Structure formats: C-alpha cells, structure tokens
C-alpha positions as CSV (number, residue, x, y, z in Angstrom):
1,X,108.3,137.2,-145.0
2,X,109.6,138.9,-141.6
3,X,108.4,137.7,-138.6
4,X,109.7,140.4,-136.3
5,X,107.6,142.9,-138.1
6,X,104.7,141.1,-137.1
7,X,105.8,141.2,-133.3
8,X,106.4,144.8,-133.5
9,X,102.7,145.2,-134.7
10,X,101.7,143.1,-132.2
11,X,102.9,145.2,-129.7
12,X,102.1,148.7,-131.1
13,X,98.3,147.4,-130.8
14,X,98.6,145.9,-127.7
15,X,97.3,142.8,-128.8
16,X,97.8,139.6,-126.5
17,X,96.7,136.0,-126.8
18,X,93.6,135.3,-124.7
19,X,94.2,134.2,-121.3
20,X,91.8,131.6,-120.1
21,X,89.3,132.4,-117.4
22,X,89.5,129.9,-114.6
23,X,86.1,129.1,-113.1
24,X,82.9,130.8,-114.3
25,X,81.5,133.1,-111.6
26,X,77.8,133.2,-112.0
27,X,75.7,135.6,-109.8
28,X,72.2,134.5,-109.1
29,X,69.5,137.5,-109.3
30,X,66.0,136.5,-109.7
31,X,63.7,139.2,-111.5
32,X,60.1,138.6,-111.6
33,X,57.8,140.2,-114.0
34,X,54.9,142.0,-112.3
35,X,51.7,143.5,-113.3
36,X,50.1,145.9,-111.6
37,X,46.5,147.1,-112.8
38,X,45.0,150.4,-111.9
39,X,41.3,150.2,-110.3
40,X,39.9,151.5,-113.5
41,X,41.6,148.5,-115.6
42,X,40.2,145.8,-112.8
43,X,36.9,147.4,-112.9
44,X,36.9,146.8,-116.7
45,X,38.0,143.6,-116.4
46,X,35.1,142.5,-114.2
47,X,33.0,144.5,-116.7
48,X,34.3,142.2,-119.7
49,X,33.8,139.1,-117.6
50,X,30.4,139.8,-116.8
51,X,29.7,140.9,-120.2
52,X,30.8,137.7,-121.6
53,X,28.6,135.5,-119.2
54,X,25.5,137.3,-120.4
55,X,23.6,135.9,-123.4
56,X,23.7,138.2,-126.5
57,X,20.1,137.6,-127.3
58,X,17.2,138.0,-124.5
59,X,15.9,134.3,-125.3
60,X,12.5,135.2,-122.8
61,X,11.7,138.2,-124.3
62,X,12.1,137.2,-127.9
63,X,9.9,133.9,-127.1
64,X,7.1,136.0,-125.6
65,X,6.8,138.3,-128.8
66,X,7.3,135.4,-131.1
67,X,4.0,134.0,-129.1
68,X,2.2,137.0,-129.3
69,X,2.8,137.2,-133.4
70,X,1.9,133.7,-134.0
71,X,-1.2,134.3,-131.6
72,X,-2.1,137.4,-133.7
73,X,-2.1,139.4,-130.5
74,X,1.2,141.3,-130.9
75,X,0.4,144.9,-131.5
76,X,2.6,148.0,-132.8
77,X,1.8,151.6,-131.0
78,X,1.4,153.3,-134.6
79,X,2.3,156.7,-132.8
80,X,5.0,155.3,-130.8
81,X,6.6,153.5,-134.2
82,X,6.1,157.0,-136.2
83,X,7.9,159.1,-133.3
84,X,10.8,156.8,-133.2
85,X,11.2,156.8,-137.0
86,X,11.0,160.9,-137.2
87,X,13.1,160.7,-134.2
88,X,16.2,158.7,-136.0
89,X,15.5,160.6,-139.3
90,X,15.6,164.1,-138.1
91,X,19.0,163.7,-137.0
92,X,20.2,162.6,-140.4
93,X,19.2,165.9,-142.0
C-alpha cells in the first residue's frame, strides 16, 4: 500500500486533523417564554372558573320540589306542559 497516495488524496480534499479549541466561549442569553392572552381569552378563563365553582344541581330548588311531591301539593299546569311538548316536537317534523 502506498502511503503517499493517501497524502495526495488528503491534500485534494483539504482534510486536516481537527485542531483543539482552547477555552470554550459561552454566551449567556436569557430568554423567557411569555403567554399573552387576549381580553376574550381572559374573560373566558374567568367564566370557566366561575362555572366550575357553581354546583351542577340547584339543591334548594330540587329539595322544595321533592317536599311538594312528598306532601302531595305539587301540581303541574297541564296547558303549559302540553304547550312545551308541542313546541319540542314541532321542530322535529
């Protein structure tokens, strides 16, 4: 094997041994992530918090209706009930 041919190829491609770097230079830049919300998003966040703090069931209303049913004093307005049924089913057809 001819070593001088290897040296010629190395000269053609310009390959050199890596040189050691003395002292590492470090740059210190501080970037901070920021989150900017629009007024609409802030309002939605406030509404979501308010909604999560309210109960799903209005216990006072449910308890009063339960008492009326237990006492036998709960009455349903038949005309109002029929009107609501017709209103609901008229949109289906």
